N, CA, C and O of each residue as an XYZ file, in Angstrom:
844
protein
N      39.458    113.325     30.178
C      39.665    114.353     31.353
C      38.174    114.869     32.119
O      38.128    115.006     33.341
N      37.117    115.102     31.335
C      36.199    115.525     32.019
C      35.393    114.479     32.825
O      34.800    114.833     33.844
N      35.350    112.917     32.297
C      35.047    112.357     33.572
C      36.185    111.963     34.702
O      35.885    111.337     35.718
N      37.190    112.291     34.480
C      38.092    112.346     35.591
C      37.669    113.789     36.877
O      37.686    113.800     38.108
N      37.448    114.471     36.217
C      37.141    115.645     37.097
C      35.830    115.304     37.710
O      35.729    115.390     38.934
N      34.762    114.906     36.954
C      33.193    114.586     37.742
C      33.553    113.467     38.605
O      32.569    113.037     39.207
N      34.479    112.947     38.823
C      34.680    111.932     39.899
C      35.062    112.245     41.212
O      35.019    111.535     42.218
N      35.466    113.473     41.061
C      36.343    114.332     42.400
C      35.393    115.644     43.143
O      35.544    116.434     44.075
N      34.328    115.326     42.094
C      33.169    116.441     42.908
C      32.133    115.789     43.836
O      31.294    114.924     43.583
N      32.375    116.338     44.806
C      31.349    116.139     46.481
C      30.160    115.989     45.798
O      29.931    116.441     44.676
N      29.062    115.055     46.801
C      27.525    115.105     46.680
C      27.410    116.293     47.279
O      28.306    116.748     47.991
N      26.188    116.961     47.023
C      25.648    118.219     47.134
C      26.356    119.496     47.154
O      26.076    120.442     47.891
N      27.469    119.444     46.128
C      28.076    120.658     45.713
C      27.433    121.513     45.230
O      26.393    120.957     44.877
N      27.364    122.945     44.882
C      27.344    123.737     43.827
C      28.769    124.198     43.039
O      29.833    124.575     43.529
N      28.442    124.052     41.877
C      29.792    123.922     40.947
C      29.132    124.876     39.721
O      27.944    125.048     39.449
N      30.457    125.486     39.021
C      30.391    126.182     38.058
C      31.193    125.640     36.891
O      32.369    125.290     36.991
N      30.441    125.594     35.724
C      31.611    124.720     34.557
C      32.187    125.824     34.010
O      31.232    126.312     33.405
N      33.031    126.476     33.839
C      33.742    127.283     32.715
C      33.871    126.886     31.259
O      33.669    125.697     31.015
N      34.227    127.826     30.081
C      33.703    127.393     28.807
C      34.530    126.469     28.498
O      35.529    125.968     29.016
N      33.816    126.305     27.374
C      35.450    124.812     26.542
C      34.888    123.627     27.314
O      33.736    123.398     27.683
N      35.959    122.972     27.450
C      36.209    121.897     28.273
C      35.839    121.091     29.554
O      35.698    119.889     29.779
N      35.721    122.394     30.419
C      34.763    122.351     31.609
C      33.401    121.811     31.337
O      32.877    121.025     32.126
N      32.720    122.269     30.077
C      31.306    121.787     30.084
C      31.255    120.475     30.033
O      30.284    119.882     30.504
N      32.430    119.731     29.375
C      31.911    118.308     29.199
C      31.565    117.617     30.695
O      31.008    116.523     30.794
N      31.968    118.398     31.793
C      32.066    117.514     32.779
C      30.389    117.520     33.116
O      30.126    116.502     33.755
N      29.741    117.970     32.990
C      28.030    118.149     33.020
C      27.565    116.476     32.805
O      26.992    115.626     33.487
N      28.156    116.556     31.477
C      27.884    115.168     30.956
C      28.200    113.420     31.450
O      27.636    112.415     31.017
N      29.469    113.534     32.657
C      29.569    112.777     33.219
C      29.574    112.837     34.986
O      30.178    112.070     35.735
N      28.871    113.776     35.289
C      28.769    113.524     36.703
C      28.445    112.258     37.399
O      28.271    111.407     36.527
N      28.314    111.842     38.375
C      28.079    110.539     38.795
C      26.498    110.177     39.127
O      26.186    111.185     39.761
N      25.559    109.525     39.093
C      24.209    109.413     39.183
C      23.681    109.399     40.260
O      22.511    109.757     40.390
N      24.500    108.939     41.380
C      24.324    109.078     42.652
C      24.524    109.657     43.559
O      24.284    109.346     44.726
N      25.193    110.977     42.972
C      25.387    112.454     43.812
C      24.474    113.652     42.979
O      24.364    113.915     41.781
N      23.811    114.306     44.357
C      22.955    115.849     43.697
C      24.331    116.569     43.824
O      25.059    116.637     44.814
N      24.545    117.200     42.311
C      25.914    118.311     42.338
C      24.822    119.159     41.322
O      24.326    118.814     40.250
N      24.676    120.322     42.060
C      23.878    121.197     41.518
C      24.945    122.676     40.576
O      25.713    123.537     41.005
N      24.403    122.289     39.073
C      25.399    123.214     38.333
C      25.057    124.537     38.124
O      23.844    124.669     37.964
N      25.771    125.695     38.060
C      25.500    126.875     38.289
C      26.399    127.564     36.684
O      27.551    127.167     36.508
N      25.943    128.294     35.909
C      26.379    129.094     34.653
C      25.999    130.495     34.874
O      24.934    130.863     35.368
N      26.850    131.162     34.514
C      27.558    132.552     35.136
C      26.231    133.469     34.436
O      26.022    134.586     34.910
N      25.416    132.999     33.385
C      24.620    133.912     32.842
C      22.875    133.740     33.532
O      21.810    134.031     32.989
N      23.105    133.235     34.726
C      21.325    133.370     35.145
C      20.671    132.041     35.835
O      19.618    132.025     36.473
N      21.528    130.928     35.566
C      20.876    129.700     35.866
C      21.462    128.825     36.957
O      22.674    128.624     36.884
N      20.778    128.264     37.973
C      21.380    127.347     39.430
C      20.230    126.043     38.906
O      19.010    126.209     38.908
N      20.868    124.849     38.506
C      20.350    123.434     37.982
C      20.455    122.901     37.194
O      19.930    121.797     37.049
N      21.335    123.593     36.182
C      21.560    123.017     34.694
C      22.115    121.701     34.938
O      22.991    121.289     35.700
N      21.370    121.163     34.090
C      21.734    119.766     33.350
C      22.507    119.108     32.290
O      23.539    119.777     32.343
N      22.690    118.263     31.384
C      23.473    117.869     30.897
C      23.219    118.282     29.345
O      22.040    118.506     29.071
N      24.117    118.406     28.344
C      23.904    118.695     26.787
C      22.467    118.199     26.267
O      22.417    116.973     26.361
N      20.962    118.893     25.609
C      20.451    118.330     24.925
C      20.571    117.279     24.028
O      21.633    117.290     23.404
N      19.643    116.182     23.721
C      19.962    115.511     22.839
C      19.828    116.206     21.356
O      19.046    117.151     21.253
N      20.525    115.792     20.269
C      20.302    116.714     19.033
C      19.054    116.605     18.583
O      18.500    115.506     18.579
N      18.485    117.636     18.175
C      16.833    117.899     17.719
C      15.831    118.635     19.348
O      14.787    119.282     19.260
N      16.481    118.309     20.543
C      15.945    118.729     21.649
C      16.645    120.411     22.245
O      16.617    121.020     23.315
N      17.072    120.596     21.247
C      17.763    121.969     21.847
C      16.554    123.063     21.859
O      15.553    123.017     21.145
N      16.868    124.053     22.824
C      15.883    125.085     23.450
C      16.867    126.036     23.074
O      17.974    125.814     23.566
N      16.759    127.238     22.189
C      17.413    128.255     21.891
C      17.257    129.640     23.045
O      17.881    130.700     23.004
N      16.429    129.296     23.837
C      16.381    129.954     24.971
C      17.425    129.785     26.535
O      17.770    130.505     27.473
N      17.633    128.270     26.041
C      18.297    127.864     27.411
C      19.482    127.662     26.889
O      19.634    126.952     25.895
N      20.693    128.412     27.650
C      22.274    128.217     26.957
C      23.181    128.540     28.200
O      22.941    129.426     29.021
N      24.005    127.888     28.210
C      25.210    128.271     29.142
C      26.079    129.693     29.102
O      25.866    130.248     28.023
N      26.851    130.338     29.815
C      27.742    130.928     29.313
C      28.561    131.042     28.151
O      29.230    131.987     27.735
N      28.389    129.971     27.740
C      29.422    129.715     26.482
C      28.621    129.710     25.027
O      28.948    129.246     23.934
N      27.420    130.427     25.475
C      25.969    130.186     24.543
C      26.091    128.722     23.818
O      26.124    128.651     22.590
N      26.137    127.897     24.409
C      25.955    126.254     24.377
C      24.460    125.849     24.901
O      24.100    126.333     25.974
N      23.501    124.908     24.131
C      22.199    124.992     24.421
C      22.773    123.590     25.705
O      23.709    122.798     25.593
N      21.787    123.752     26.814
C      21.688    123.222     27.562
C      20.336    123.010     28.235
O      19.363    123.728     28.002
N      20.332    121.775     29.255
C      19.313    121.296     30.155
C      18.729    122.032     31.333
O      19.662    122.529     31.963
N      17.542    122.311     31.901
C      17.452    122.196     32.949
C      16.957    121.462     34.220
O      15.731    121.425     34.122
N      17.265    120.991     35.120
C      16.787    119.835     36.113
C      15.418    120.246     36.684
O      15.012    121.407     36.634
N      14.901    119.478     37.096
C      13.418    119.756     38.443
C      14.246    120.859     39.376
O      15.457    120.892     39.596
N      13.208    121.742     39.849
C      13.768    122.440     40.597
C      14.784    123.750     40.458
O      15.051    124.578     41.328
N      15.269    123.675     39.073
C      16.509    124.915     38.569
C      16.031    126.423     38.556
O      14.813    126.397     38.736
N      16.265    127.111     38.484
C      15.856    128.804     38.719
C      17.103    129.374     38.402
O      18.269    129.039     38.610
N      16.301    130.759     37.590
C      16.782    131.446     36.431
C      16.880    132.866     37.998
O      16.279    132.993     39.065
N      17.939    133.620     37.301
C      18.064    134.947     38.361
C      18.620    135.742     37.149
O      18.645    135.403     35.966
N      19.232    137.326     37.964
C      19.649    137.881     36.743
C      21.050    137.763     36.802
O      21.618    137.030     37.611
N      21.660    138.507     35.915
C      23.437    138.191     35.827
C      24.034    139.096     36.884
O      25.258    139.200     36.799
N      23.405    139.830     37.941
C      24.093    140.504     38.782
C      23.919    139.664     39.911
O      24.847    139.590     40.716
N      22.792    138.968     40.114
C      22.602    138.039     41.289
C      23.808    137.048     41.133
O      24.547    136.717     42.060
N      23.921    136.549     39.620
C      24.456    135.437     39.422
C      25.983    135.936     40.069
O      26.207    135.301     41.100
N      26.853    136.700     39.802
C      27.999    137.031     40.049
C      27.833    137.685     41.516
O      28.705    138.400     42.009
N      26.881    137.433     42.021
C      27.118    137.802     43.346
C      27.012    136.381     44.280
O      27.306    136.403     45.475
N      26.617    135.304     43.678
C      27.087    134.182     44.201
C      28.475    133.681     43.868
O      29.102    132.925     44.609
N      28.917    134.141     42.717
C      30.710    133.791     42.336
C      31.250    134.431     43.467
O      31.843    133.875     44.391
N      30.897    136.213     43.282
C      31.993    136.873     44.031
C      31.788    136.339     45.549
O      32.724    136.165     46.328
N      30.578    136.132     45.817
C      30.344    136.010     47.545
C      30.680    134.610     48.135
O      30.138    134.337     49.207
N      31.460    133.739     47.602
C      31.997    132.382     47.772
C      30.843    131.650     48.266
O      30.839    131.316     49.451
N      29.710    131.312     47.393
C      28.515    130.697     47.559
C      28.997    129.510     47.052
O      28.547    128.655     47.815
N      29.715    128.918     46.123
C      30.268    128.241     45.245
C      31.207    127.306     45.693
O      32.274    127.703     46.163
N      30.926    126.022     45.602
C      31.871    125.020     46.180
C      32.912    124.787     45.536
O      33.797    124.305     46.243
N      33.262    124.975     44.146
C      33.809    124.731     43.242
C      33.732    125.185     41.762
O      32.596    125.060     41.307
N      34.684    125.700     40.858
C      34.967    125.851     39.584
C      35.390    125.182     38.914
O      36.501    124.866     39.341
N      35.088    124.539     37.690
C      35.956    124.196     36.676
C      36.292    125.153     36.032
O      35.427    125.918     35.605
N      37.812    125.401     35.753
C      38.072    126.214     34.217
C      38.957    125.577     33.386
O      39.557    124.522     33.591
N      38.996    126.396     32.305
C      39.850    125.766     31.154
C      41.270    126.743     31.597
O      41.223    127.592     32.487
N      42.520    126.424     30.781
C      44.050    127.118     31.237
C      44.925    127.175     29.958
O      45.130    126.391     29.031
N      45.291    128.222     30.228
C      46.484    128.296     29.093
C      47.651    128.016     29.740
O      48.384    127.144     29.274
N      48.011    128.722     30.934
C      49.468    128.230     31.799
C      48.530    127.579     33.324
O      47.351    127.891     33.494
N      48.862    127.180     33.756
C      48.753    127.285     35.043
C      50.166    127.234     35.939
O      50.535    126.063     36.019
N      50.919    128.001     36.523
C      52.274    128.012     37.412
C      51.908    127.212     38.580
O      50.822    126.924     39.082
N      53.728    126.795     39.014
C      53.678    126.274     40.178
C      53.354    126.313     41.561
O      53.570    125.482     42.443
N      52.599    127.821     41.610
C      52.389    128.516     42.860
C      50.595    128.748     42.399
O      49.991    129.377     43.268
N      49.951    128.436     41.501
C      48.877    128.112     41.258
C      48.097    129.702     40.676
O      47.031    130.279     40.890
N      48.952    129.879     40.100
C      48.667    131.489     39.391
C      48.131    130.548     37.927
O      48.728    129.644     37.343
N      46.711    131.203     37.620
C      45.870    130.807     36.597
C      46.108    131.955     35.346
O      46.136    133.168     35.552
N      46.260    131.367     34.123
C      46.009    132.457     32.689
C      45.483    131.731     31.758
O      46.005    130.921     30.993
N      43.810    132.272     31.942
C      43.330    131.095     31.028
C      41.944    132.126     30.256
O      40.788    131.792     29.997
N      42.708    133.548     30.040
C      41.568    134.027     29.475
C      42.326    135.066     27.743
O      41.704    135.637     26.846
N      43.444    134.932     27.903
C      43.994    135.910     27.013
C      45.753    135.408     26.790
O      46.683    135.554     27.584
N      45.757    134.769     25.370
C      47.355    134.302     25.296
C      48.703    135.589     24.668
O      49.882    135.389     24.376
N      47.760    137.066     24.647
C      48.669    137.752     24.465
C      49.137    138.117     23.167
O      50.018    138.956     22.979
N      48.380    137.310     22.030
C      48.525    137.157     20.656
C      47.477    138.770     20.349
O      46.370    139.110     20.769
N      48.479    139.440     19.434
C      47.597    140.839     19.034
C      46.568    140.229     18.444
O      45.614    140.703     19.061
N      46.137    139.495     17.662
C      44.547    139.333     16.975
C      43.831    138.335     17.913
O      43.003    137.567     17.425
N      44.153    138.302     19.453
C      43.187    137.394     19.993
C      42.088    138.575     20.672
O      42.111    139.806     20.708
N      41.264    137.677     21.109
C      39.805    139.008     21.389
C      40.550    138.512     23.284
O      41.089    137.513     23.761
N      40.255    139.517     23.664
C      40.346    139.767     25.338
C      38.889    139.191     25.674
O      37.873    139.655     25.158
N      38.890    138.147     26.580
C      37.265    137.883     27.044
C      37.133    137.071     28.430
O      36.527    136.037     28.709
N      37.851    137.852     29.107
C      37.955    137.079     30.830
C      36.477    136.769     30.895
O      36.149    135.619     31.188
N      35.596    137.639     30.662
C      34.454    137.473     31.306
C      34.180    136.830     33.136
O      34.349    137.672     34.018
N      33.936    135.950     33.398
C      33.635    136.162     35.193
C      34.660    135.232     35.358
O      34.498    134.813     36.504
N      35.871    134.527     34.740
C      37.062    133.948     34.930
C      37.651    134.667     36.140
O      37.950    133.850     37.011
N      37.858    135.660     36.405
C      38.612    136.255     37.237
C      37.783    136.287     38.826
O      38.381    136.217     39.900
N      36.376    136.400     38.677
C      35.939    136.335     39.761
C      35.282    134.837     40.238
O      34.879    134.797     41.400
N      35.167    133.775     39.531
C      35.359    132.288     39.638
C      36.353    132.080     40.319
O      36.177    131.630     41.451
N      37.628    132.328     39.869
C      38.996    132.121     40.174
C      39.244    132.234     41.998
O      39.862    131.445     42.712
N      38.477    133.575     42.416
C      38.713    134.258     43.418
C      37.524    133.463     44.780
O      37.700    133.034     45.920
N      36.299    133.606     43.825
C      35.349    133.361     44.363
C      34.742    131.741     44.831
O      33.828    131.350     45.557
N      35.599    131.200     44.139
C      34.900    129.533     44.363
C      36.049    129.082     45.511
O      37.215    129.468     45.585
N      35.434    128.270     46.258
C      36.038    127.533     47.642
C      37.429    126.877     47.051
O      38.530    127.219     47.483
N      37.198    125.600     45.697
C      37.998    125.126     45.504
C      38.118    125.444     43.479
O      37.123    125.451     42.754
N      39.231    125.615     43.098
C      39.560    125.505     41.559
C      39.853    124.478     41.055
O      40.813    123.902     41.567
N      39.306    123.944     40.096
C      40.084    122.691     38.970
C      39.982    123.289     37.817
O      39.011    123.867     37.328
N      41.184    123.098     37.346
C      41.833    123.556     35.825
C      42.279    122.404     34.942
O      43.379    121.865     35.059
N      41.230    122.013     33.927
C      41.566    121.055     32.887
C      41.899    121.695     31.858
O      41.417    122.740     31.421
N      42.726    121.072     31.463
C      43.658    121.430     29.982
C      45.067    120.495     29.476
O      45.804    119.792     30.167
N      45.110    120.754     28.183
C      46.057    119.348     27.173
C      47.076    119.901     28.570
O      47.040    120.853     29.350
N      48.015    118.633     28.339
C      49.156    119.188     29.245
C      50.420    119.787     28.453
O      51.326    120.330     29.085
N      50.455    119.688     27.211
C      51.267    120.762     26.326
C      50.884    121.446     25.397
O      49.999    120.852     24.779
N      51.118    122.421     24.986
C      50.475    123.142     23.569
C      50.789    122.043     22.425
O      51.281    120.917     22.500
N      50.327    122.784     21.369
C      50.471    122.290     19.911
C      51.944    122.024     19.674
O      52.526    121.110     19.090
N      52.426    123.263     20.399
C      53.846    123.123     19.809
C      55.039    122.587     20.705
O      56.186    122.984     20.497
N      54.650    121.388     22.025
C      54.950    120.757     22.884
C      55.582    121.339     24.038
O      56.433    120.785     24.734
N      55.108    122.492     24.194
C      55.434    123.194     25.553
C      54.276    122.969     26.482
O      53.076    122.816     26.252
N      55.264    123.001     28.067
C      54.132    122.693     29.076
C      53.744    123.913     29.110
O      54.341    124.967     28.893
N      51.931    123.504     29.614
C      51.013    124.361     29.931
C      51.257    124.497     31.580
O      50.608    125.322     32.223
N      52.229    123.634     32.206
C      52.354    123.815     33.601
C      53.966    124.967     33.540
O      54.932    124.750     32.808
N      53.844    126.015     34.415
C      54.928    126.727     34.382
C      55.465    126.997     35.726
O      54.999    126.771     36.842
N      56.672    127.591     35.293
C      57.510    128.213     36.619
C      56.858    129.718     37.129
O      56.814    130.228     38.249
N      56.478    130.090     36.084
C      55.799    131.587     36.170
C      55.078    131.534     34.834
O      55.646    131.056     33.852
N      53.628    132.093     34.761
C      52.861    132.468     33.867
C      53.061    133.920     33.006
O      53.010    135.099     33.357
N      53.332    133.203     31.613
C      53.891    134.210     30.543
C      52.791    135.005     29.815
O      53.017    136.038     29.184
N      51.726    134.502     29.940
C      50.127    135.150     29.676
C      49.518    135.756     30.693
O      49.869    135.356     31.803
N      48.478    136.843     30.649
C      48.527    137.595     31.471
C      47.454    136.758     32.431
O      46.558    136.032     32.000
N      47.745    137.019     33.814
C      47.194    136.229     34.575
C      45.631    136.763     35.089
O      45.323    137.926     35.349
N      44.881    135.731     35.142
C      43.592    135.503     35.952
C      43.374    136.131     37.383
O      42.805    137.147     37.782
N      44.244    134.838     38.147
C      43.974    135.040     39.346
C      45.628    134.292     39.958
O      46.234    133.561     39.175
N      46.114    134.516     41.119
C      47.228    134.666     41.774
C      46.952    133.724     42.700
O      46.144    134.098     43.551
N      47.499    132.255     42.848
C      47.666    131.553     44.233
C      46.120    130.795     44.078
O      45.705    130.152     45.042
N      45.489    130.874     43.129
C      44.119    130.383     43.250
C      43.683    128.630     42.854
O      42.900    127.898     43.459
N      44.374    128.385     41.834
C      44.408    126.808     41.423
C      44.324    125.918     42.535
O      45.250    126.026     43.340
N      43.214    124.839     42.851
C      43.757    123.625     44.013
C      44.107    122.645     43.242
O      44.837    121.898     43.893
N      43.918    122.169     41.910
C      44.154    120.916     41.356
C      43.966    121.256     39.776
O      43.067    121.990     39.364
N      44.990    120.588     38.897
C      45.031    120.723     37.698
C      44.919    119.308     37.084
O      45.790    118.467     37.309
N      43.871    119.055     36.326
C      43.863    118.066     35.453
C      44.162    117.917     33.759
O      43.506    118.617     32.988
N      44.924    117.210     33.374
C      45.743    117.128     32.163
C      45.338    115.569     31.389
O      44.883    114.553     31.914
N      45.633    115.788     30.217
C      45.328    114.690     29.432
C      46.225    113.269     29.509
O      46.002    112.240     28.872
N      47.732    113.613     30.861
C      48.366    113.320     31.317
C      48.328    112.442     32.835
O      48.325    111.249     33.139
N      48.307    113.461     33.423
C      47.729    113.695     34.885
C      47.035    114.412     36.046
O      46.300    115.278     35.572
N      46.994    114.392     37.145
C      46.161    114.788     37.637
C      47.243    115.504     38.928
O      47.881    114.661     39.559
N      47.419    116.698     39.249
C      48.362    117.221     40.169
C      47.302    118.497     41.049
O      46.433    119.334     40.801
N      48.129    117.909     42.252
C      47.284    118.946     43.198
C      48.363    120.085     43.369
O      49.547    119.964     43.055
N      47.855    121.061     43.841
C      48.776    122.533     44.038
C      49.099    122.742     45.559
O      48.196    123.294     46.187
N      50.275    122.385     46.294
C      50.061    122.716     47.595
C      51.128    123.375     47.888
O      51.931    123.640     46.994
N      51.293    123.670     48.872
C      52.519    124.493     49.811
C      53.629    124.011     49.708
O      54.580    124.790     49.771
N      53.858    122.709     49.534
C      54.964    122.185     49.357
C      55.263    122.311     47.452
O      56.118    121.587     46.943
N      54.557    123.163     46.713
C      54.491    122.337     45.400
C      53.919    121.342     44.544
O      53.401    120.474     45.247
N      53.832    121.175     43.696
C      53.024    120.338     43.119
C      53.282    118.600     42.807
O      54.132    117.924     42.228
N      52.179    118.388     43.460
C      51.836    116.962     43.888
C      51.185    115.703     43.201
O      50.114    115.237     43.590
N      51.878    115.208     42.193
C      50.744    114.318     41.405
C      50.448    113.176     42.112
O      51.212    112.384     42.664
N      48.822    113.187     42.000
C      47.949    112.195     42.284
C      47.778    110.883     41.401
O      47.636    109.709     41.742
N      47.837    111.465     40.195
C      47.096    110.243     39.504
C      47.755    110.270     38.020
O      48.147    111.407     37.753
N      47.962    109.420     37.082
C      48.884    109.321     35.871
C      47.661    108.557     35.146
O      46.768    107.879     35.654
N      47.934    108.918     33.648
C      47.505    108.172     32.723
C      48.487    106.561     32.978
O      49.657    106.527     33.360
N      47.605    105.327     32.637
C      48.130    104.114     32.675
C      49.321    103.800     31.537
O      49.100    104.032     30.348
N      50.382    103.346     31.917
C      51.851    103.264     31.500
C      52.451    104.329     31.077
O      53.405    104.136     30.323
N      52.087    105.752     31.425
C      52.777    106.736     31.946
C      54.245    106.780     33.267
O      54.137    106.575     34.476
N      55.222    107.037     32.660
C      56.560    106.726     33.867
C      56.326    108.099     34.594
O      56.025    108.980     33.788
N      56.383    108.529     35.932
C      56.415    109.802     36.464
C      58.118    110.334     35.920
O      57.982    111.385     35.295
N      59.159    110.039     35.967
C      60.214    110.229     34.876
C      59.882    110.951     33.503
O      60.466    111.978     33.155
N      58.933    110.353     32.781
C      58.766    110.876     31.811
C      57.402    112.229     31.707
O      57.069    113.035     30.838
N      56.984    111.943     32.917
C      55.690    113.272     32.848
C      56.366    114.249     33.491
O      55.963    115.397     33.302
N      57.541    114.037     34.395
C      58.390    114.969     35.018
C      59.534    116.019     33.815
O      60.003    117.131     34.055
N      59.661    115.415     32.904
C      60.293    115.438     31.609
C      59.567    116.415     30.803
O      60.051    117.506     30.501
N      58.168    115.939     30.384
C      57.399    116.846     29.897
C      56.656    117.943     30.318
O      55.910    118.653     29.644
N      56.977    118.020     31.685
C      56.486    119.277     32.338
C      57.402    120.624     32.434
O      57.228    121.839     32.334
N      58.411    119.774     32.669
C      60.154    120.765     32.865
C      59.565    121.467     34.328
O      60.196    122.520     34.421
N      58.825    121.376     35.273
C      59.039    121.927     36.458
C      58.996    121.055     37.523
O      58.680    119.908     37.206
N      59.276    121.299     38.989
C      59.784    120.253     40.115
C      58.416    119.612     40.221
O      57.538    120.449     40.012
N      57.981    118.484     40.460
C      56.926    118.004     41.019
C      57.460    116.670     42.199
O      58.536    116.074     42.237
N      56.303    116.533     43.029
C      56.673    115.129     43.749
C      55.657    114.224     43.566
O      54.584    114.760     43.287
N      55.644    112.763     43.647
C      54.882    111.969     43.021
C      54.224    111.395     44.564
O      54.960    110.945     45.441
N      53.119    111.473     44.670
C      52.207    111.126     45.336
C      52.035    109.248     45.672
O      51.700    108.702     46.723
N      52.302    108.803     44.726
C      51.905    107.375     44.639
C      53.174    106.984     44.970
O      52.870    105.955     45.572
N      54.663    107.043     45.046
C      55.916    106.980     45.340
C      55.963    106.473     46.913
O      55.052    106.705     47.708
N      56.846    105.938     47.151
C      57.079    106.354     48.852
C      57.524    107.310     49.461
O      57.313    107.480     50.662
N      58.485    108.397     48.451
C      59.177    109.658     49.049
C      59.049    110.394     47.962
O      58.584    109.939     46.917
N      59.455    111.619     48.108
C      59.542    112.544     47.144
C      60.382    112.368     45.627
O      61.423    111.715     45.687
N      60.133    112.707     44.799
C      60.603    112.200     43.256
C      61.922    113.217     43.115
O      61.864    114.442     43.229
N      62.668    112.729     42.945
C      63.884    113.432     42.420
C      63.764    114.484     41.537
O      64.771    115.053     41.114
């Protein structure tokens, strides 16, 4: 999934990678593109994860994972970092998700469980501030329920903010006319994807709208 997201990030883009699955995108960025990674704790020019044994305890991302800094990287105050996020200076952010609705609403910071630790962090700022929002997540929960839903039942991070969804089954655009499937894993039929999703979708790879 991370490699599939990386393919869609444009040359020259300024990108924030959220905690969890999104951090893996850094390891799959095309070598022929200059993509500048931002982390909300104050680093611009983040590189891939360091090799085992080369970790620097003072060089971490917002998820407290060790990272590297590329030549020309810069460090700055947390407030300046959030100004970049809120000011529309990021071309794209990649976030994890618990749920995404057909309208592009995102729930990714709290499941509502009583023992869960609420930690929205900068997710709300990124969801609203970035020019494009990509969400990477498993297509279904462990209980076999679709994470793509008609309406979010978990606390919402941002409304109508998601542009594209990447799952282990498909890549789906959120458009004014609904969800549009632009890519699927090999061997998966659109009818089966539709059944597993449980929400209306269109197949961009077919001649017309899906039933």
